[in-house]
A tleap script that builds the chain and sets N, CA, C and O, in Angstrom:
source leaprc.protein.ff14SB
mol = sequence {
  NMET GLN LYS VAL THR SER GLU GLN GLN LEU
  SER LYS TRP ALA GLU LEU ILE GLN THR ARG
  LEU GLU SER GLY GLN SER ILE LYS GLU PHE
  CYS ARG MET ASN GLY VAL SER LYS ALA THR
  TYR TYR TYR TRP GLN LYS LYS VAL SER LYS
  ALA LYS CYS THR VAL PHE GLU GLU VAL LYS
  GLN SER LYS THR LYS VAL PRO SER GLY TRP
  CMET
}
set mol.1.N position { 0.978 -0.979 -0.079 }
set mol.1.CA position { -0.086 0.102 -0.091 }
set mol.1.C position { 0.544 1.205 -0.071 }
set mol.1.O position { -0.028 2.189 -0.539 }
set mol.2.N position { 2.120 1.362 0.568 }
set mol.2.CA position { 2.795 2.608 1.008 }
set mol.2.C position { 3.639 2.677 -0.370 }
set mol.2.O position { 4.048 3.801 -0.660 }
set mol.3.N position { 3.972 1.558 -1.310 }
set mol.3.CA position { 4.575 2.066 -2.573 }
set mol.3.C position { 3.727 2.565 -3.492 }
set mol.3.O position { 4.272 3.375 -4.242 }
set mol.4.N position { 2.398 2.337 -3.733 }
set mol.4.CA position { 1.339 2.927 -4.147 }
set mol.4.C position { 1.002 4.355 -3.985 }
set mol.4.O position { 0.965 5.126 -4.944 }
set mol.5.N position { 0.781 4.669 -2.891 }
set mol.5.CA position { 0.868 5.741 -2.128 }
set mol.5.C position { 2.272 6.742 -2.861 }
set mol.5.O position { 2.211 7.641 -3.700 }
set mol.6.N position { 3.235 6.268 -2.291 }
set mol.6.CA position { 4.825 6.693 -2.891 }
set mol.6.C position { 4.682 6.987 -4.489 }
set mol.6.O position { 4.966 8.087 -4.963 }
set mol.7.N position { 4.320 6.143 -5.089 }
set mol.7.CA position { 4.277 6.126 -6.749 }
set mol.7.C position { 3.404 7.468 -7.211 }
set mol.7.O position { 3.700 8.323 -8.046 }
set mol.8.N position { 2.149 7.336 -6.317 }
set mol.8.CA position { 1.076 8.298 -6.707 }
set mol.8.C position { 1.834 9.716 -6.342 }
set mol.8.O position { 1.868 10.465 -7.319 }
set mol.9.N position { 2.387 10.199 -5.276 }
set mol.9.CA position { 2.977 11.171 -4.762 }
set mol.9.C position { 4.155 11.664 -6.004 }
set mol.9.O position { 4.225 12.842 -6.356 }
set mol.10.N position { 5.018 10.619 -6.572 }
set mol.10.CA position { 5.999 10.870 -7.411 }
set mol.10.C position { 5.206 11.059 -8.734 }
set mol.10.O position { 5.557 11.981 -9.471 }
set mol.11.N position { 4.283 10.354 -9.056 }
set mol.11.CA position { 3.687 10.857 -10.403 }
set mol.11.C position { 2.770 12.453 -10.162 }
set mol.11.O position { 2.698 13.214 -11.126 }
set mol.12.N position { 2.213 12.782 -9.027 }
set mol.12.CA position { 1.644 14.265 -8.715 }
set mol.12.C position { 2.856 15.359 -9.152 }
set mol.12.O position { 2.745 16.194 -10.049 }
set mol.13.N position { 3.991 15.157 -8.331 }
set mol.13.CA position { 5.101 15.845 -8.097 }
set mol.13.C position { 5.522 15.937 -9.553 }
set mol.13.O position { 5.541 17.070 -10.033 }
set mol.14.N position { 5.856 14.938 -10.309 }
set mol.14.CA position { 6.403 14.649 -11.651 }
set mol.14.C position { 5.683 16.062 -12.528 }
set mol.14.O position { 6.264 16.948 -13.155 }
set mol.15.N position { 4.125 15.839 -12.267 }
set mol.15.CA position { 3.342 16.656 -13.387 }
set mol.15.C position { 3.553 18.458 -12.765 }
set mol.15.O position { 3.611 19.485 -13.441 }
set mol.16.N position { 3.617 18.314 -11.490 }
set mol.16.CA position { 3.845 19.798 -10.889 }
set mol.16.C position { 4.879 20.264 -11.208 }
set mol.16.O position { 4.772 21.470 -11.427 }
set mol.17.N position { 6.443 19.644 -11.423 }
set mol.17.CA position { 7.592 19.897 -12.015 }
set mol.17.C position { 7.657 20.338 -13.361 }
set mol.17.O position { 8.267 21.272 -13.881 }
set mol.18.N position { 6.974 19.553 -13.769 }
set mol.18.CA position { 6.694 19.890 -15.455 }
set mol.18.C position { 5.774 20.963 -15.581 }
set mol.18.O position { 6.078 21.761 -16.467 }
set mol.19.N position { 4.748 21.208 -14.956 }
set mol.19.CA position { 3.841 22.419 -15.399 }
set mol.19.C position { 4.637 23.499 -14.978 }
set mol.19.O position { 4.542 24.525 -15.652 }
set mol.20.N position { 5.603 23.500 -13.757 }
set mol.20.CA position { 6.454 24.731 -13.332 }
set mol.20.C position { 7.194 24.904 -14.527 }
set mol.20.O position { 7.038 25.985 -15.096 }
set mol.21.N position { 7.941 24.104 -15.019 }
set mol.21.CA position { 8.867 24.205 -16.303 }
set mol.21.C position { 8.156 24.899 -17.402 }
set mol.21.O position { 8.547 25.941 -17.928 }
set mol.22.N position { 6.969 24.174 -17.744 }
set mol.22.CA position { 6.280 24.886 -18.781 }
set mol.22.C position { 5.507 26.521 -18.606 }
set mol.22.O position { 5.007 27.363 -19.353 }
set mol.23.N position { 5.736 26.366 -17.332 }
set mol.23.CA position { 4.979 27.969 -17.153 }
set mol.23.C position { 6.224 29.137 -17.072 }
set mol.23.O position { 6.077 30.359 -17.055 }
set mol.24.N position { 7.338 28.458 -17.035 }
set mol.24.CA position { 8.777 29.864 -16.701 }
set mol.24.C position { 8.563 30.267 -15.439 }
set mol.24.O position { 9.237 31.195 -14.993 }
set mol.25.N position { 7.770 29.753 -14.799 }
set mol.25.CA position { 7.858 30.696 -13.255 }
set mol.25.C position { 9.178 30.549 -12.449 }
set mol.25.O position { 9.681 29.451 -12.686 }
set mol.26.N position { 9.706 31.087 -11.814 }
set mol.26.CA position { 10.913 30.685 -10.708 }
set mol.26.C position { 10.583 29.835 -9.835 }
set mol.26.O position { 9.374 29.761 -9.615 }
set mol.27.N position { 11.173 29.245 -9.331 }
set mol.27.CA position { 11.241 27.951 -8.366 }
set mol.27.C position { 10.599 29.022 -7.130 }
set mol.27.O position { 9.517 28.658 -6.672 }
set mol.28.N position { 11.005 29.909 -6.740 }
set mol.28.CA position { 10.438 30.959 -5.505 }
set mol.28.C position { 8.983 31.046 -5.885 }
set mol.28.O position { 8.131 30.558 -5.142 }
set mol.29.N position { 8.743 31.502 -6.738 }
set mol.29.CA position { 7.224 31.875 -7.122 }
set mol.29.C position { 6.320 30.773 -7.032 }
set mol.29.O position { 5.407 30.593 -6.226 }
set mol.30.N position { 6.760 29.979 -8.097 }
set mol.30.CA position { 5.884 28.883 -8.213 }
set mol.30.C position { 5.546 28.326 -6.855 }
set mol.30.O position { 4.385 27.948 -6.699 }
set mol.31.N position { 6.481 28.208 -5.738 }
set mol.31.CA position { 6.185 27.969 -4.475 }
set mol.31.C position { 5.431 28.513 -3.466 }
set mol.31.O position { 4.914 27.912 -2.524 }
set mol.32.N position { 5.399 29.656 -3.711 }
set mol.32.CA position { 4.592 30.747 -2.867 }
set mol.32.C position { 3.411 30.731 -3.277 }
set mol.32.O position { 2.507 30.839 -2.449 }
set mol.33.N position { 3.149 30.607 -4.507 }
set mol.33.CA position { 1.644 30.614 -5.138 }
set mol.33.C position { 1.155 29.372 -4.989 }
set mol.33.O position { -0.073 29.294 -4.968 }
set mol.34.N position { 1.882 28.201 -4.860 }
set mol.34.CA position { 1.087 26.931 -4.611 }
set mol.34.C position { 1.645 26.479 -2.983 }
set mol.34.O position { 2.101 25.346 -2.834 }
set mol.35.N position { 1.597 27.134 -2.173 }
set mol.35.CA position { 1.873 26.996 -0.537 }
set mol.35.C position { 2.944 25.793 -0.405 }
set mol.35.O position { 2.776 24.841 0.357 }
set mol.36.N position { 3.748 25.912 -1.006 }
set mol.36.CA position { 5.038 24.533 -1.200 }
set mol.36.C position { 6.167 25.254 -0.476 }
set mol.36.O position { 6.388 26.426 -0.784 }
set mol.37.N position { 6.929 24.633 0.497 }
set mol.37.CA position { 8.169 25.164 0.555 }
set mol.37.C position { 9.484 24.795 -0.270 }
set mol.37.O position { 9.759 23.631 -0.559 }
set mol.38.N position { 10.104 25.659 -0.548 }
set mol.38.CA position { 11.449 25.334 -1.519 }
set mol.38.C position { 12.062 24.066 -1.213 }
set mol.38.O position { 12.315 23.295 -2.139 }
set mol.39.N position { 12.366 23.723 0.134 }
set mol.39.CA position { 12.938 22.610 0.398 }
set mol.39.C position { 12.041 21.226 -0.008 }
set mol.39.O position { 12.567 20.155 -0.312 }
set mol.40.N position { 10.669 21.452 0.045 }
set mol.40.CA position { 9.698 20.327 -0.107 }
set mol.40.C position { 10.030 20.232 -1.649 }
set mol.40.O position { 10.619 19.196 -1.960 }
set mol.41.N position { 9.795 21.008 -2.544 }
set mol.41.CA position { 9.928 21.634 -3.801 }
set mol.41.C position { 11.463 20.317 -4.632 }
set mol.41.O position { 11.418 19.350 -5.392 }
set mol.42.N position { 12.501 21.005 -3.964 }
set mol.42.CA position { 13.680 20.333 -4.071 }
set mol.42.C position { 13.693 18.897 -3.739 }
set mol.42.O position { 14.346 18.160 -4.476 }
set mol.43.N position { 13.219 18.521 -2.982 }
set mol.43.CA position { 13.024 17.318 -2.265 }
set mol.43.C position { 12.827 16.124 -3.271 }
set mol.43.O position { 13.577 15.198 -3.578 }
set mol.44.N position { 11.207 16.560 -3.790 }
set mol.44.CA position { 10.411 16.207 -5.049 }
set mol.44.C position { 11.330 16.180 -6.217 }
set mol.44.O position { 11.552 15.160 -6.869 }
set mol.45.N position { 11.800 17.225 -6.428 }
set mol.45.CA position { 12.565 17.122 -7.802 }
set mol.45.C position { 13.467 16.104 -7.681 }
set mol.45.O position { 13.446 15.359 -8.661 }
set mol.46.N position { 14.304 15.781 -6.776 }
set mol.46.CA position { 15.526 14.820 -6.756 }
set mol.46.C position { 14.960 13.750 -6.779 }
set mol.46.O position { 15.573 12.882 -7.400 }
set mol.47.N position { 13.767 13.382 -6.227 }
set mol.47.CA position { 13.257 11.975 -6.132 }
set mol.47.C position { 12.619 11.784 -7.690 }
set mol.47.O position { 12.812 10.761 -8.347 }
set mol.48.N position { 11.827 12.936 -8.169 }
set mol.48.CA position { 11.615 12.529 -9.916 }
set mol.48.C position { 12.861 12.277 -10.691 }
set mol.48.O position { 12.814 11.424 -11.578 }
set mol.49.N position { 14.048 12.964 -10.444 }
set mol.49.CA position { 14.925 12.828 -11.060 }
set mol.49.C position { 15.552 11.551 -11.147 }
set mol.49.O position { 15.981 10.951 -12.133 }
set mol.50.N position { 15.525 11.192 -9.748 }
set mol.50.CA position { 16.090 9.710 -9.863 }
set mol.50.C position { 15.373 8.637 -10.250 }
set mol.50.O position { 15.937 7.552 -10.396 }
set mol.51.N position { 13.825 8.812 -10.504 }
set mol.51.CA position { 12.966 7.702 -11.111 }
set mol.51.C position { 13.154 7.867 -12.376 }
set mol.51.O position { 13.217 6.832 -13.038 }
set mol.52.N position { 13.272 8.932 -12.959 }
set mol.52.CA position { 13.578 9.114 -14.527 }
set mol.52.C position { 14.446 8.383 -14.765 }
set mol.52.O position { 14.155 7.377 -15.411 }
set mol.53.N position { 15.797 8.581 -14.361 }
set mol.53.CA position { 16.817 7.952 -14.422 }
set mol.53.C position { 16.978 6.627 -14.259 }
set mol.53.O position { 17.822 6.046 -14.941 }
set mol.54.N position { 16.133 5.877 -13.255 }
set mol.54.CA position { 16.297 4.330 -12.911 }
set mol.54.C position { 15.204 3.904 -14.244 }
set mol.54.O position { 15.619 2.975 -14.938 }
set mol.55.N position { 14.248 4.331 -14.529 }
set mol.55.CA position { 13.577 3.860 -15.371 }
set mol.55.C position { 14.272 4.024 -17.116 }
set mol.55.O position { 14.093 3.161 -17.975 }
set mol.56.N position { 14.920 5.080 -17.304 }
set mol.56.CA position { 15.875 5.209 -18.224 }
set mol.56.C position { 16.623 3.905 -18.346 }
set mol.56.O position { 16.417 3.099 -19.253 }
set mol.57.N position { 17.427 3.761 -17.466 }
set mol.57.CA position { 18.495 2.653 -17.374 }
set mol.57.C position { 17.945 1.237 -17.517 }
set mol.57.O position { 18.450 0.386 -18.249 }
set mol.58.N position { 16.694 1.033 -16.633 }
set mol.58.CA position { 15.847 0.185 -17.237 }
set mol.58.C position { 15.766 -0.503 -18.456 }
set mol.58.O position { 16.151 -1.592 -18.882 }
set mol.59.N position { 15.026 0.654 -18.974 }
set mol.59.CA position { 14.790 0.473 -20.619 }
set mol.59.C position { 15.941 0.063 -21.336 }
set mol.59.O position { 15.935 -0.942 -22.046 }
set mol.60.N position { 17.131 0.947 -21.151 }
set mol.60.CA position { 18.176 1.070 -21.578 }
set mol.60.C position { 18.727 -0.608 -21.430 }
set mol.60.O position { 18.824 -1.279 -22.458 }
set mol.61.N position { 18.968 -1.026 -20.486 }
set mol.61.CA position { 19.363 -2.707 -20.627 }
set mol.61.C position { 18.533 -3.403 -21.065 }
set mol.61.O position { 19.020 -4.397 -21.605 }
set mol.62.N position { 17.236 -3.347 -21.101 }
set mol.62.CA position { 16.381 -4.521 -21.418 }
set mol.62.C position { 16.655 -4.478 -23.183 }
set mol.62.O position { 16.450 -5.485 -23.861 }
set mol.63.N position { 17.034 -3.459 -23.659 }
set mol.63.CA position { 16.920 -3.226 -25.262 }
set mol.63.C position { 18.390 -3.688 -25.843 }
set mol.63.O position { 18.765 -3.932 -26.990 }
set mol.64.N position { 19.150 -3.707 -24.411 }
set mol.64.CA position { 20.629 -4.187 -24.913 }
set mol.64.C position { 20.867 -5.510 -24.595 }
set mol.64.O position { 22.036 -5.894 -24.559 }
set mol.65.N position { 19.817 -6.398 -24.321 }
set mol.65.CA position { 20.126 -7.729 -23.957 }
set mol.65.C position { 19.713 -8.223 -25.184 }
set mol.65.O position { 18.823 -7.823 -25.934 }
set mol.66.N position { 20.564 -9.245 -25.291 }
set mol.66.CA position { 20.035 -10.210 -26.585 }
set mol.66.C position { 20.057 -11.531 -26.054 }
set mol.66.O position { 20.696 -11.833 -25.046 }
set mol.67.N position { 19.278 -12.421 -26.807 }
set mol.67.CA position { 18.770 -13.622 -25.702 }
set mol.67.C position { 20.060 -14.464 -26.455 }
set mol.67.O position { 20.706 -14.224 -27.475 }
set mol.68.N position { 20.109 -15.501 -25.507 }
set mol.68.CA position { 21.161 -16.624 -25.701 }
set mol.68.C position { 21.301 -17.252 -26.824 }
set mol.68.O position { 20.271 -17.889 -27.046 }
set mol.69.N position { 22.193 -17.405 -27.768 }
set mol.69.CA position { 21.986 -18.409 -29.014 }
set mol.69.C position { 22.018 -17.355 -30.091 }
set mol.69.O position { 22.443 -17.698 -31.194 }
set mol.70.N position { 21.719 -16.419 -29.949 }
set mol.70.CA position { 21.521 -15.408 -31.325 }
set mol.70.C position { 22.659 -14.561 -31.365 }
set mol.70.O position { 23.161 -13.982 -30.401 }
set mol.71.N position { 23.119 -14.521 -32.839 }
set mol.71.CA position { 24.361 -13.825 -33.103 }
set mol.71.C position { 23.680 -12.527 -33.714 }
set mol.71.O position { 24.376 -11.591 -34.108 }
savepdb mol mol.pdb
quit
């Protein structure tokens, strides 16, 4: 249950971070307007970034694996 909640929060923050990037707002302005501390924003930005890197590495590794016996 906790993993689902964490994934939901990660997804929510990924959308919020993308919205901020598209809006062109500064982090300070975005946080003030959304009632979020800058520390919380940076915390989730780091988590989202790590999650994206992990997914990218998994996809990259799955594409480079060749079934045994294939040349």
